[in-house]
N, C-alpha and C positions, 0 to 999 in steps of 0.2 A: 158726278155730284161732288161739289167742292167740300173740302174738309172744314168742319165746324169744330174748332178747338174746344176742349172741355172747360168747365168751371168747377172748381173743387174747393171744399172747406176742409182744412186739416188742423189737427191739434199738434202743435210743435213741441209739446212737453215743457219741462221746467228748466229754464235757462239753457246752459250747454249740456245738461245731463244726458240727453239722448246720444250725443256724440261721445261723451266720456264713458259710456257703457254702464250707467247706473241701472241696476236690476229693475227698479221701479218703472223704468222707461222702456223696458224690453218690447212690449207689445206695440207701442208707438213707433219705436225704431224699426221693428220688423215691417210694419205697414208702410212706413215711408221708404224703406229699401225695396219692397217687393210690390205692394198693391198700387201705390201712387204712380210709379214709373209705367205700369201697364196701362193705367187710365190715360196717362199723357202720351202713350205710344212712343216712349223714348227709345232711341236706337233703331227706329224705323223711318222710312221716308215721310211718314205722316207726323213726326214729332213737331211740336210747336216751333214757329220761327222766333217767338219771343214769349215771355211770361210777364203779366202784370200781377204783382204780388201785393195784396192789401194786408198790411201788418197792424195788429192790434197794439203794438208797442210804439207806434208813432201817432200821437193824437194831436190834432191841430185845429185851429178855428176855421181854416180854409183848406180845402183839399190841396195837398201838396204832393208833387210828383218828383221822384229822383230823376235827374237828367244828366248826371255825370257819365263820362265815357268809361271810367274805371273806378267805381266807388270803393273807398276803403271800408273796413268793417268797424262797426260801432259796438264795442263790447259793453253792452248796457246791462251788466250784472256784476256782482262782486261776491267775494268770499269763496271762490273756487280755486282749484290748483292752477299753477302757472300755465299749464298746457291749454287751459281755457282761453288764455289771452294771446296765444300764439296760433290760434286757428286761422286758416286761410280759406277763402272761397273766391276764386279769381275769374268768375264769369264776367263778361262785359256788361256795361250798361248800354243804353242807346238813346242819345239825344234826339234822334229822328223820331223814334217811337214815343218818347216822352212828349214831344211836341204834338204828335198825332193824338195821344191821350188827352192832352190839354185842349186841343181843338174839339174833340168829341164832347168833352164836358162843357166847353164854352157854347157850342151849338145847342146844347140842351139847357142853357141858361144857368149853368153851375159854375160858380167862381172857382178858379184853380190857378195855382202858380207852380213854377218849377224850382227845384233846389238842386244845384250841381255840387253842393258841398257836403251835405249830411251823408254819413256812411250807412251802409245796410246794417240794421239792427239784428238781434238774434232771432227775431221772428222771420227773417229772410235766410240768413246764412246757415243756421242750424238745420232747418228742414231741407234746404236745397243741397247741403253737403251730403245728406243721406239719400235724397231723391235722385239727384243728378251730379254725382261726384266729378264727372267729366267737365262740368262748369263751362259748357260751350254755348248755352242758350242765353241770349241777352235777357236781363231782368230789369223791370221798371218797378220800383217800390212806390206804393201809394199809401198815404196816411188815412186814418179814420178821423171822423169829426168828433171834437170834444163835446159837442152838443148832445151826443148819443141819439140824435133824432133818427128813428127808423125810417120815416118818410124821406128824409134827405139821403140816407144810405140806399134806399130802394131806387131813388132817382139816379144816383151815381151808377148803380148796377145796370139800370135800363140804358143809360147813356153809353156805357162801355160794351154792352152786349154785342152790338154790331161788329166790333173788332174780332170777335170769335170767327167770323166768316173770312177774316184775313189770316186765319191760323195763329191767332194770338190767344194763348190760354190765360185764364184768370184763376188765381189761387187766393183764397182767404186764409190767413194764418193767425191762429189764436192759441188758446190753451185748452179750454173745455167749455161746456155749457155753464159751468160755474167756476168762479175765480175769486175765492176768498182765502188767501194764503195765511192770513192771521188766524182764521178759524182752523185751518189745516194744521198749522204748526203748534197751536195751543191744545189740540186734541178735541176741539169742539165738533169737528166733522165726524167723529166716531161715536157721538152720543145718539141715542135713539131718536130724540126730537129733531136733531139736525138731519139725520138720515131720512126720516119721514118727510121733512120739508124738501129735501133734495129730490126725493122720488116724485113728490107732487110738482115741483118745479120742472123736472125732466119731462114729465108727462105733458105739461103745458107747452114747453118748448117744442117737444116732438109733434104735438098736435098742430102747432102753427107752421112748422117746417113742412109737414105733410099736406098742408092745405093746397089743393091744386089751383083753385081760382086765385089769380094774382091779386085782384082787388081785395078779396076777403083775407088773403094771407097778410097783405099790407095793413089791413084794418086791425087784425089781431096783434101784429107786432107793434103797432102804434101805441098799444096799451101795455107794453111789456113791463114798465116800471110799476104797474098796478098788479102784476101777477103775484101769487103767493110766493114769498121767499126772495123777491127780486133783489132786495138790499142785502139780504144774507148771502145770496149766491154771488152778487156783483156789487160790492160796496162802491158807492160813488167815488170816482177818482182814486181807487185803490192802486197803490204801487206795490209790486212784489218786494218782499224783504231782501230778495237777491238782485233786484233790478234797479238801475238808476232812473 
């Protein structure tokens, strides 16, 4: 039976803090160092031949695919120690697999373009430094759509799914089910009202994720902006106070 590469969603933590050893990131760091490599079967003959990494920190109007042979790093954060800007992750890119990804999307009727200039943002190099420090597996970075359309993103996932049969893994890299850093740093997230809203939001997200019927799951996610707390948990167009 041929290897079907995994698809994983990970929380990559706050900026470069998981790599810098911030205590608040300890559980995430441990998971990325131990659990995720096992899921990917790293260090075994079954490890992926490439990874498509969808990063929440690259938002575009059209699906965009990194296609450089050796992408630089894009330090898309500020206010950290100098060492955060000297981090390296020297895994290769793959123009060939980038073209394969573009064709898969095109065949599904999804407009996509390649970009051989933009560097990998911290949604790529921070988790991958912890997950696979050997940096030997080619990575293709993929943007998310600025439209926030659940149906469009579901279609992208369906189009890319067959590549798993070619032992190409897919990783979704974000922060958490909620991302309101202004509320976090103002102390609002510690208030009883916000905590209650966060719990209701998390239950709603969890219910949608756990829905086994694909059509029903897509129907639920299509209405995510109407869920309780949607704008409190994910302000429209929010940028981290640490990220460019």
